[in-house]
N, C-alpha and C positions, 0 to 999 in steps of 0.2 A: 630508494630501494627498488631493485629490479624484480622482474617476474621470477627469475631463478632463485633469488633470495627468499621470496615469499613461499615458493614451493618447498624449500628446505625446512621451513618452520612448521609445516603440516597444517597450514591454514587454508580454507577454501578460497579459490580464486574466482571472483565473479567479474565477468566482462559484460558491460551494459551495451546493448545494441542500439546505436544512435538512430537507426531507421524507425524505431518504435516511437520517437518523438512526434511522428506523423499523427498519432492518435491522441495527443494531449488535449486538444480542444474539441474533440468529437465525443458525442454521447453514443456509446455502442449499444446500449439497451434502454431505449427511451421509455418503454412501458414499465419496466422494472424500476427505473429511476422515479417515474411518476408515482408508482405504488409506494415506494419507500418514503418519498417525501410526504405523501398523504398520511402514512402511518406515523411518521415523526410529528406531524402537525397534531394528530389526534392524541397520541400517547406521550410523546416527548422522550427525552433521553433518561435513562435510569440514573438515580442519585447514587453517587459513589460515596462509600464510607471509608474513612481513613483507618486502616487496621495496622497497628504496629506489630512487628514480630517480636 
């Protein structure tokens, strides 16, 4: 499927910039990450309920 075919189907075209892979192994906000991990240790994740439609 070519880019032209995708555009005729009226679907959004998303192109991923490969230069952003530079940030994969870096922590951008260490203070916020530390605070979030601390909150998860204290409170934990919420329990999910299975609700059928």
